[in-house]
Backbone bond lengths (Angstrom), bond angles and torsions (degrees), N, CA, C in turn:
res aa  C-N    CA-C-N  psi(-1)  N-CA   C-N-CA  omega(-1)  CA-C   N-CA-C  phi
1 M - - - 1.457 - - 1.529 110.95 -
2 A 1.334 115.09 -38.98 1.475 118.58 179.85 1.524 110.55 -64.03
3 L 1.376 117.54 -39.35 1.462 121.61 178.34 1.517 111.10 -64.26
4 R 1.343 116.61 -39.53 1.467 119.84 179.57 1.520 111.00 -64.77
5 R 1.354 116.33 -41.35 1.449 119.00 177.86 1.536 111.90 -64.19
6 S 1.334 115.66 -36.58 1.467 118.66 179.03 1.522 110.98 -64.79
7 L 1.343 116.94 -43.00 1.464 121.01 179.83 1.515 110.38 -64.41
8 H 1.371 116.96 -40.77 1.458 119.27 178.99 1.518 111.05 -64.65
9 G 1.340 117.46 -31.94 1.460 120.22 178.74 1.527 112.34 -77.30
10 L 1.350 118.38 -29.51 1.472 122.68 -177.59 1.526 111.79 -77.04
11 A 1.314 118.74 -36.29 1.460 122.45 -175.89 1.522 112.22 -58.77
12 P 1.358 120.33 -46.01 1.485 118.57 179.37 1.515 112.42 -61.71
13 R 1.388 116.59 -35.96 1.464 118.45 -178.91 1.531 111.03 -67.28
14 L 1.359 117.99 -41.18 1.462 121.60 177.24 1.526 110.90 -61.38
15 L 1.341 116.50 -43.07 1.452 120.22 180.00 1.523 110.38 -64.72
16 E 1.351 116.58 -37.64 1.463 120.17 -179.84 1.529 110.53 -66.15
17 Q 1.385 116.62 -41.64 1.468 119.28 179.39 1.526 111.78 -65.78
18 W 1.333 117.31 -38.47 1.472 120.89 179.65 1.517 110.65 -65.55
19 Q 1.321 116.46 -41.68 1.454 120.08 178.43 1.526 110.99 -66.83
20 G 1.355 116.56 -35.67 1.462 119.06 176.82 1.525 111.92 -64.87
21 G 1.343 117.22 -36.92 1.465 120.60 177.22 1.516 111.07 -64.92
22 L 1.337 117.39 -40.49 1.456 119.99 178.06 1.515 110.39 -65.17
23 A 1.308 117.74 -36.19 1.461 120.32 179.66 1.519 110.71 -67.02
24 M 1.331 115.61 -41.01 1.466 118.98 178.88 1.517 111.14 -64.64
25 S 1.350 116.75 -39.96 1.461 119.28 178.87 1.517 110.96 -66.22
26 S 1.295 118.91 -33.67 1.463 120.14 178.06 1.511 110.78 -70.04
27 L 1.335 116.98 -32.73 1.457 119.47 175.83 1.518 111.69 -66.13
28 A 1.338 114.92 -35.32 1.478 119.35 -179.51 1.510 112.06 -82.62
29 G 1.296 119.47 1.45 1.459 121.79 178.95 1.508 112.93 75.65
30 M 1.330 118.94 26.95 1.478 122.02 -176.25 1.513 109.08 -96.20
31 R 1.311 112.93 149.90 1.455 120.97 179.24 1.510 108.49 -112.37
32 P 1.324 118.79 115.38 1.470 119.90 -178.93 1.516 110.51 -72.68
33 Q 1.302 114.26 137.62 1.471 121.66 173.22 1.519 106.35 -118.41
34 V 1.293 116.52 114.38 1.457 121.65 -172.22 1.517 108.72 -96.46
35 A 1.342 116.77 131.72 1.462 122.13 176.64 1.520 107.83 -100.82
36 F 1.311 116.79 114.74 1.459 121.01 -179.14 1.510 110.09 -99.41
37 G 1.325 114.57 154.81 1.451 119.87 175.33 1.506 110.65 -88.17
38 D 1.358 114.62 -150.45 1.467 119.30 -178.63 1.524 111.72 -77.91
39 G 1.340 117.16 -14.63 1.469 119.91 -177.03 1.504 112.70 -81.20
40 D 1.290 115.05 -167.01 1.453 120.91 -179.44 1.500 111.16 -71.00
41 Q 1.328 117.77 156.88 1.455 123.20 177.17 1.517 108.65 -81.76
42 T 1.311 113.91 82.96 1.453 120.27 -177.72 1.497 109.88 -97.44
43 A 1.326 115.72 169.60 1.461 120.78 179.20 1.515 111.24 -67.17
44 A 1.359 116.25 -30.14 1.469 118.88 179.45 1.518 111.68 -63.90
45 G 1.359 118.26 -30.09 1.467 120.54 -178.96 1.501 113.03 -66.64
46 S 1.327 117.51 -21.85 1.454 119.79 -178.56 1.529 112.30 -69.04
47 I 1.344 117.69 -17.29 1.467 120.68 178.43 1.516 110.73 -61.94
48 F 1.334 117.69 -29.24 1.463 122.58 -178.03 1.518 111.82 -96.90
49 G 1.313 118.35 15.48 1.464 122.14 -179.82 1.521 112.89 -71.17
50 R 1.308 116.40 167.40 1.459 123.84 177.56 1.516 108.19 -118.33
51 F 1.377 116.12 144.94 1.450 121.64 179.96 1.513 108.83 -112.68
52 L 1.319 117.26 127.12 1.456 123.25 177.21 1.510 108.43 -106.62
53 A 1.376 114.60 139.23 1.463 118.75 -176.51 1.507 109.68 -131.87
54 T 1.308 115.95 156.99 1.453 122.97 174.92 1.511 108.43 -124.45
55 S 1.364 116.17 177.05 1.461 118.75 177.18 1.518 111.71 -63.65
56 A 1.313 116.53 -27.02 1.470 119.10 175.70 1.527 110.55 -64.55
57 D 1.362 117.70 -35.72 1.464 121.34 177.20 1.512 110.88 -63.84
58 I 1.349 116.73 -40.23 1.470 120.45 178.29 1.528 109.37 -62.17
59 A 1.353 116.00 -44.42 1.469 119.63 178.72 1.524 110.82 -60.67
60 T 1.345 117.73 -38.71 1.459 121.48 178.73 1.518 110.78 -63.78
61 G 1.399 116.37 -40.00 1.462 119.95 177.70 1.503 111.89 -63.72
62 V 1.329 117.31 -38.94 1.467 120.60 177.63 1.521 110.14 -64.44
63 A 1.352 115.79 -39.27 1.462 119.74 179.63 1.512 111.95 -64.27
64 H 1.355 118.46 -24.45 1.453 121.96 -179.89 1.519 112.02 -92.82
65 G 1.308 117.43 18.07 1.457 119.91 173.15 1.512 115.40 100.65
66 M 1.344 120.69 -2.55 1.456 122.28 177.67 1.530 109.75 -80.04
67 S 1.351 114.71 151.62 1.460 118.41 172.47 1.532 108.98 -75.83
68 P 1.336 118.71 157.39 1.475 119.71 179.64 1.517 113.64 -56.49
69 T 1.365 116.69 -36.20 1.464 119.75 -179.29 1.522 110.32 -67.76
70 V 1.317 116.65 -46.91 1.473 120.14 -179.68 1.520 110.51 -63.73
71 A 1.338 117.04 -40.28 1.460 120.22 179.63 1.523 110.88 -64.57
72 A 1.335 116.68 -38.14 1.468 119.67 179.49 1.518 111.14 -69.64
73 V 1.364 116.95 -37.64 1.469 120.05 179.16 1.520 110.95 -67.58
74 K 1.311 116.52 -39.56 1.461 119.94 -178.82 1.524 112.83 -77.45
75 N 1.326 116.98 -15.99 1.465 120.53 -178.50 1.534 110.06 -131.30
76 P 1.313 117.79 70.74 1.478 119.35 179.11 1.524 111.53 -64.71
77 T 1.320 116.37 138.40 1.467 120.78 -178.97 1.532 109.89 -158.09
78 N 1.302 116.16 154.39 1.468 121.12 174.49 1.525 111.72 -105.54
79 M 1.299 116.56 2.17 1.466 121.76 178.87 1.517 108.08 -95.54
80 I 1.347 116.60 84.58 1.460 122.82 -174.48 1.515 109.07 -110.48
81 T 1.317 116.19 133.87 1.460 121.92 175.88 1.527 108.62 -100.38
82 Y 1.347 116.53 117.50 1.461 121.56 -176.94 1.524 110.41 -82.73
83 D 1.314 114.15 147.25 1.457 120.90 176.63 1.531 108.11 -85.64
84 E 1.316 117.46 107.98 1.461 122.90 -176.45 1.519 112.57 -104.25
85 R 1.302 116.45 21.30 1.458 118.39 -177.02 1.523 112.35 -73.98
86 N 1.319 117.28 -29.53 1.469 120.33 -174.64 1.530 113.34 -101.73
87 H 1.293 118.63 -2.16 1.470 119.73 179.89 1.526 108.98 -153.50
88 E 1.329 113.97 162.65 1.461 121.02 -178.46 1.519 109.75 -107.92
89 R 1.295 117.23 135.11 1.461 122.09 179.18 1.522 109.51 -104.83
90 F 1.348 116.41 133.17 1.461 122.26 178.27 1.522 109.28 -103.35
91 A 1.286 114.98 136.95 1.457 119.60 177.67 1.527 109.82 -70.31
92 P 1.351 117.11 151.28 1.473 119.03 177.70 1.523 110.97 -58.61
93 G 1.339 116.63 138.26 1.454 120.92 179.26 1.501 113.93 79.92
94 D 1.332 117.59 23.90 1.462 120.39 178.96 1.528 109.39 -60.88
95 P 1.333 119.27 130.00 1.476 121.45 -174.67 1.519 113.60 -56.52
96 S 1.337 118.50 -41.52 1.468 119.49 -177.78 1.523 110.68 -65.92
97 K 1.312 117.48 -41.97 1.454 120.78 179.06 1.531 111.08 -68.48
98 R 1.339 117.53 -37.94 1.457 121.10 -178.84 1.519 110.98 -63.56
99 A 1.314 117.86 -43.37 1.463 121.25 -179.57 1.530 110.90 -64.00
100 F 1.334 116.99 -41.79 1.469 119.83 179.11 1.531 111.04 -64.93
101 T 1.331 116.91 -40.23 1.465 120.53 179.74 1.523 110.98 -63.82
102 Y 1.338 116.76 -45.15 1.462 120.25 178.16 1.522 111.29 -62.08
103 F 1.321 116.86 -37.48 1.472 120.35 179.79 1.529 110.62 -64.75
104 V 1.324 117.00 -44.32 1.468 120.28 -179.58 1.531 110.91 -65.29
105 L 1.338 117.27 -45.96 1.462 120.41 -179.65 1.517 111.47 -64.01
106 S 1.324 117.58 -45.50 1.464 121.23 -179.82 1.522 111.75 -64.17
107 G 1.340 116.50 -40.93 1.461 119.48 177.98 1.516 112.26 -62.81
108 G 1.335 117.20 -42.05 1.461 120.29 178.14 1.514 112.39 -63.74
109 R 1.327 116.62 -42.25 1.474 119.51 179.28 1.517 111.47 -66.95
110 F 1.333 117.04 -35.07 1.468 119.99 177.06 1.535 110.57 -64.45
111 L 1.328 116.88 -41.23 1.462 119.89 178.22 1.519 111.29 -65.02
112 Y 1.339 117.37 -41.11 1.459 120.21 177.42 1.525 111.20 -61.68
113 A 1.336 116.85 -45.48 1.465 120.51 -179.64 1.522 111.32 -63.38
114 S 1.330 117.45 -39.91 1.465 120.67 178.73 1.517 111.31 -64.43
115 A 1.327 117.14 -40.82 1.464 120.40 179.26 1.529 111.26 -65.35
116 I 1.331 116.75 -41.62 1.468 119.68 178.69 1.523 110.53 -65.55
117 R 1.345 117.15 -41.04 1.470 120.21 178.60 1.525 111.06 -61.93
118 L 1.318 116.86 -43.32 1.466 120.91 179.71 1.526 111.22 -63.42
119 A 1.332 116.40 -41.00 1.467 119.66 179.39 1.523 111.10 -64.57
120 V 1.351 117.17 -41.76 1.464 120.46 179.33 1.532 110.86 -64.76
121 L 1.336 116.91 -43.08 1.463 120.06 179.22 1.526 111.42 -62.67
122 K 1.323 117.39 -42.24 1.452 120.08 178.70 1.525 111.04 -63.34
123 F 1.333 116.99 -39.09 1.460 120.02 179.52 1.522 111.11 -66.56
124 V 1.340 116.46 -43.56 1.465 119.81 -179.90 1.530 110.88 -65.18
125 L 1.333 116.80 -41.87 1.461 120.14 179.46 1.519 111.69 -66.24
126 S 1.329 117.10 -31.71 1.461 119.40 177.92 1.525 111.97 -68.52
127 M 1.342 116.66 -24.51 1.467 120.46 178.52 1.526 112.44 -86.39
128 T 1.312 117.82 -10.29 1.458 121.35 -179.14 1.525 110.00 -78.37
129 A 1.326 115.65 144.75 1.462 120.10 -179.79 1.522 110.56 -66.14
130 S 1.332 115.03 144.48 1.462 120.58 179.01 1.530 110.05 -74.15
131 K 1.348 115.96 172.70 1.459 120.69 -176.32 1.528 112.50 -64.60
132 D 1.337 116.70 -38.67 1.465 118.17 179.74 1.517 112.06 -67.46
133 V 1.350 116.06 -33.33 1.470 119.38 176.73 1.522 110.28 -70.02
134 L 1.340 116.59 -41.48 1.464 119.40 178.70 1.526 110.94 -64.43
135 A 1.342 116.71 -33.91 1.466 119.19 178.62 1.522 111.43 -66.32
136 M 1.330 116.65 -29.60 1.465 120.89 179.06 1.522 112.55 -87.43
137 A 1.323 117.74 -4.55 1.462 120.30 -175.39 1.514 112.11 -65.88
138 S 1.336 117.99 -30.43 1.466 121.09 179.95 1.522 109.12 -137.22
139 L 1.310 114.36 155.60 1.468 121.37 -177.63 1.518 108.92 -135.10
140 E 1.306 115.62 127.73 1.463 121.02 178.43 1.529 108.90 -98.98
141 V 1.335 115.63 127.09 1.467 121.23 -174.84 1.521 108.91 -124.43
142 D 1.318 115.13 132.72 1.466 121.69 174.56 1.528 108.07 -88.41
143 I 1.320 117.15 114.44 1.471 121.69 -176.12 1.531 112.00 -107.13
144 S 1.317 116.32 12.36 1.462 119.24 -177.48 1.532 111.95 -67.26
145 A 1.343 117.51 -26.24 1.469 120.47 -176.80 1.522 113.73 -93.08
146 V 1.322 118.03 -0.75 1.466 121.64 -178.39 1.529 108.65 -80.47
147 E 1.317 115.34 124.26 1.464 120.19 -178.54 1.519 110.82 -89.94
148 E 1.312 115.23 163.56 1.461 121.57 -179.58 1.529 110.06 -64.01
149 G 1.348 115.61 132.95 1.457 121.65 -177.70 1.516 114.05 83.30
150 Q 1.328 117.63 1.34 1.456 121.70 -178.54 1.516 110.83 -99.52
151 T 1.341 116.36 147.63 1.468 123.50 176.98 1.522 109.33 -120.38
152 V 1.311 117.24 128.90 1.464 121.97 175.99 1.528 108.16 -113.93
153 T 1.323 114.30 151.17 1.464 120.27 -179.63 1.523 109.05 -118.52
154 V 1.342 116.30 128.72 1.463 122.61 176.30 1.530 108.07 -123.94
155 K 1.333 115.03 162.28 1.461 120.63 -179.11 1.525 109.46 -106.54
156 W 1.325 115.55 126.62 1.473 121.65 -179.67 1.527 108.70 -137.61
157 R 1.320 116.07 120.22 1.465 122.49 -178.34 1.533 111.42 55.25
158 G 1.309 116.36 36.41 1.458 120.79 177.95 1.509 114.61 79.16
159 K 1.325 117.33 5.87 1.471 120.72 -179.66 1.528 109.85 -118.09
160 P 1.339 116.70 148.39 1.470 119.14 174.68 1.528 110.52 -76.60
161 V 1.315 115.66 139.32 1.468 121.46 177.12 1.527 107.83 -122.27
162 F 1.352 115.51 126.62 1.467 120.97 178.60 1.525 109.20 -92.47
163 I 1.341 116.31 128.22 1.465 122.40 175.04 1.523 106.97 -119.24
164 R 1.319 116.97 114.02 1.462 121.55 -176.48 1.521 110.25 -118.19
165 R 1.341 114.31 133.69 1.467 120.93 174.99 1.534 107.31 -98.33
166 R 1.304 114.99 109.34 1.465 119.78 -172.35 1.526 111.63 -91.66
167 S 1.319 113.70 150.18 1.467 120.35 177.02 1.528 109.51 -86.76
168 E 1.323 115.64 171.38 1.467 119.74 178.71 1.526 110.38 -62.12
169 K 1.325 116.80 -36.81 1.459 120.52 179.36 1.523 110.96 -64.74
170 E 1.308 117.28 -42.66 1.469 121.16 179.69 1.522 111.54 -67.32
171 I 1.316 116.98 -35.90 1.470 120.01 177.67 1.526 109.89 -65.34
172 A 1.335 116.41 -44.01 1.459 120.12 178.66 1.516 111.30 -63.72
173 L 1.356 116.22 -38.51 1.461 119.80 179.09 1.524 111.45 -66.15
174 A 1.325 117.02 -36.81 1.462 120.26 179.79 1.519 112.31 -69.16
175 N 1.334 116.93 -30.96 1.467 120.31 -179.85 1.526 112.65 -84.48
176 D 1.335 116.97 -20.10 1.467 121.16 -177.34 1.535 109.93 -92.46
177 V 1.330 115.09 59.93 1.465 121.14 -178.45 1.529 108.65 -131.06
178 D 1.353 116.19 136.15 1.455 121.76 177.60 1.540 108.26 -76.42
179 M 1.331 117.21 118.84 1.464 121.00 -178.07 1.529 112.10 -61.14
180 A 1.336 116.79 -29.28 1.464 120.13 -178.89 1.525 111.81 -68.23
181 S 1.317 117.43 -21.28 1.465 120.87 -178.92 1.524 112.66 -86.71
182 L 1.315 117.43 -6.08 1.463 120.64 -177.22 1.537 111.70 -89.72
183 R 1.308 115.36 141.06 1.467 120.49 177.46 1.529 110.63 -71.71
184 D 1.321 115.94 -38.37 1.474 122.40 178.22 1.529 106.87 -123.68
185 P 1.356 117.78 81.50 1.470 120.92 -171.76 1.531 111.86 -60.50
186 E 1.336 115.32 129.68 1.459 121.04 178.43 1.524 108.74 -161.65
187 E 1.320 116.68 128.73 1.463 121.07 179.55 1.527 110.58 -67.79
188 D 1.346 115.50 147.77 1.463 119.62 178.98 1.521 111.02 -66.52
189 S 1.318 117.25 -32.15 1.469 120.80 179.58 1.531 111.82 -66.62
190 A 1.340 116.39 -24.51 1.459 120.00 178.12 1.525 111.53 -81.04
191 R 1.312 117.67 -14.23 1.463 121.39 -177.05 1.529 112.41 -103.40
192 A 1.331 117.68 -19.98 1.469 121.60 -177.35 1.524 108.99 -125.47
193 T 1.349 116.69 114.90 1.465 120.50 177.53 1.522 110.65 -63.30
194 K 1.332 115.41 -45.71 1.461 121.88 171.57 1.514 106.90 -110.88
195 P 1.334 119.33 125.06 1.476 120.65 -176.09 1.527 113.34 -55.02
196 E 1.325 117.85 -30.00 1.460 120.57 -177.55 1.525 112.34 -69.62
197 W 1.334 116.68 -27.64 1.455 120.28 -174.99 1.529 111.20 -115.73
198 L 1.349 114.21 130.08 1.467 120.42 174.61 1.528 107.92 -118.04
199 V 1.351 115.41 127.78 1.469 121.71 -179.55 1.527 107.87 -123.31
200 V 1.350 117.19 118.53 1.469 122.09 -179.87 1.524 108.78 -139.20
201 I 1.343 114.83 156.39 1.464 120.44 175.11 1.517 107.94 -81.53
202 G 1.318 116.64 127.50 1.463 121.59 -174.61 1.509 114.29 -83.13
203 V 1.315 117.34 55.41 1.461 122.75 177.70 1.519 107.93 -127.77
204 C 1.348 116.29 122.76 1.463 120.65 179.98 1.519 109.67 -63.56
205 T 1.313 117.60 136.10 1.460 122.17 -177.45 1.523 113.19 -79.69
206 H 1.334 116.05 4.63 1.460 119.13 177.36 1.528 110.10 -86.41
207 L 1.346 116.61 -68.96 1.463 120.40 -179.34 1.524 113.00 -130.77
208 G 1.333 118.04 16.00 1.451 120.70 173.72 1.516 115.69 85.27
209 C 1.312 118.44 19.23 1.471 120.39 176.16 1.524 109.72 -77.27
210 V 1.333 117.02 169.47 1.465 121.84 179.34 1.535 108.21 -103.69
211 P 1.330 117.93 114.09 1.468 120.39 -179.11 1.539 112.11 -69.11
212 I 1.324 115.10 163.32 1.462 122.62 178.58 1.526 108.50 -98.24
213 A 1.341 116.37 132.55 1.471 120.73 -178.48 1.529 110.60 -77.87
214 N 1.356 114.93 156.53 1.458 123.47 178.10 1.525 111.27 54.24
215 A 1.313 115.96 42.42 1.467 120.80 -178.93 1.520 109.11 -143.34
216 G 1.335 115.96 170.29 1.452 121.32 179.26 1.507 112.90 95.34
217 D 1.327 115.91 175.75 1.464 122.13 -176.73 1.523 112.77 -72.59
218 Y 1.343 118.69 -11.71 1.464 120.35 -174.77 1.530 111.44 -122.34
219 S 1.332 116.38 19.22 1.474 123.11 175.19 1.527 113.22 56.94
220 G 1.327 115.75 27.22 1.463 120.32 178.02 1.516 110.72 -111.02
221 W 1.342 116.05 -96.07 1.460 121.64 179.30 1.524 109.19 -134.31
222 F 1.319 114.32 148.74 1.459 120.59 -179.55 1.521 108.92 -132.74
223 C 1.341 116.24 132.14 1.460 121.81 177.69 1.531 107.78 -100.06
224 P 1.322 118.66 110.06 1.467 120.68 -176.86 1.530 113.54 -73.11
225 C 1.319 118.46 -12.86 1.468 120.63 -177.51 1.530 111.45 -64.08
226 H 1.337 115.79 -50.62 1.466 119.49 -176.91 1.522 112.54 -133.94
227 G 1.340 116.78 10.93 1.461 120.13 171.00 1.517 115.50 79.25
228 S 1.336 118.51 39.67 1.460 121.10 176.09 1.530 108.67 -90.49
229 H 1.344 116.24 134.25 1.462 122.58 -178.86 1.530 109.28 -113.91
230 Y 1.337 116.24 131.35 1.461 122.59 178.49 1.530 108.25 -118.96
231 D 1.335 116.25 145.22 1.461 119.45 -178.98 1.525 110.92 -85.08
232 I 1.351 116.11 -170.72 1.458 121.33 -174.66 1.520 112.47 -71.24
233 S 1.360 116.94 -7.22 1.462 122.38 175.22 1.523 111.95 -103.71
234 G 1.352 116.09 2.92 1.450 120.45 -179.47 1.508 114.06 78.38
235 R 1.339 118.19 19.89 1.463 122.06 179.90 1.526 109.76 -95.26
236 I 1.325 116.88 140.95 1.449 121.12 -179.69 1.533 109.53 -70.19
237 R 1.348 114.74 129.36 1.471 119.67 -179.18 1.525 111.86 -120.64
238 K 1.334 116.48 -22.27 1.458 118.83 -175.02 1.530 108.43 -161.50
239 G 1.342 116.64 143.95 1.454 120.42 179.26 1.521 112.45 108.00
240 P 1.326 117.42 -176.88 1.480 121.35 -173.11 1.524 114.99 -80.26
241 A 1.307 119.86 -13.48 1.475 120.45 -177.06 1.528 110.67 -61.12
242 P 1.328 118.64 132.26 1.472 120.50 -175.93 1.524 114.24 -85.93
243 Y 1.348 118.19 -24.06 1.458 120.40 -173.10 1.524 110.95 -130.15
244 N 1.330 114.91 164.87 1.468 121.50 175.46 1.526 109.95 -70.74
245 L 1.340 115.93 163.79 1.454 120.09 173.63 1.530 109.04 -63.22
246 E 1.320 116.51 137.87 1.465 121.77 -175.06 1.522 110.89 -71.76
247 V 1.337 115.18 138.63 1.462 121.57 176.43 1.534 107.77 -99.91
248 P 1.347 118.96 118.02 1.472 120.24 179.81 1.527 110.75 -79.16
249 E 1.309 115.60 172.21 1.457 120.25 173.25 1.533 108.91 -73.73
250 Y 1.307 116.27 133.77 1.475 120.40 179.02 1.515 108.92 -156.56
251 K 1.343 114.73 163.98 1.458 121.01 176.95 1.529 108.57 -156.27
252 F 1.315 115.30 160.00 1.458 122.03 179.52 1.523 109.50 -103.24
253 L 1.354 115.64 122.30 1.458 118.33 174.07 1.525 110.42 -75.51
254 D 1.326 115.87 -37.72 1.460 123.07 175.07 1.521 107.26 -157.09
255 D 1.304 117.10 -168.39 1.472 120.29 -177.31 1.518 112.53 -68.85
256 N 1.312 118.38 -17.67 1.458 120.85 -175.59 1.531 114.58 -115.24
257 T 1.340 117.32 -0.71 1.461 120.72 -175.63 1.522 110.21 -129.39
258 L 1.342 114.60 128.52 1.469 122.20 179.52 1.533 108.12 -119.23
259 I 1.335 116.62 133.26 1.461 122.63 176.50 1.535 108.36 -109.07
260 V 1.316 116.62 118.66 1.465 121.88 177.51 1.524 107.60 -100.01
261 G 1.341 115.78 127.02 1.460 120.92 -178.94 1.502 113.51 103.92
């Protein structure tokens, strides 16, 4: 019985609160939209209704004595009218703004590309040989005064270069060699572009000493440091040296001019 009396006392209060909510919504200019279930459209179903508001509803709430903040909280809406009296609004994709944006972006990318190009050029130029190095890259030699059987020494890139004018006998002797007997087998024709002229770097392949011309057991070059003997083609024949004398790059401009390098 006590529970029944409590329920009878609670029902009028719930009805009074629901009616008060409807009165407040009418003051705010709101229109209730009631969502009903599968049952009848009864007054009880309106308790679960939803209220939709616009900015006009907020203005109505302010007119009834509410502050703008309270009216906005009580009437949430996404339909807002902005005050554009103090500023101008541009639509998305405005042509004037688009052109300025493209200009700024393009200008920045051009500056970046120019800076990268300059850095690459500076790096490449730093790797290029200087003028003094390029001047030493090749050597022009006048060989018109070199007699048959004579060896002259010139300096190229800080190294001695032997230039020998060989006789017919020396050429025949250089070709009459068994390749199997050589430590570093190499044909004489592969070492001399013109059989009459032999051009080799005058550095012993053992420890870098400078051999003596027209000396040794094979009438070529002899290294007195450790006893390496080279033949008339500059090939190692005896001693500790492991390889033949190196042949540099060279070419003949004419019969009297040789370019080394």
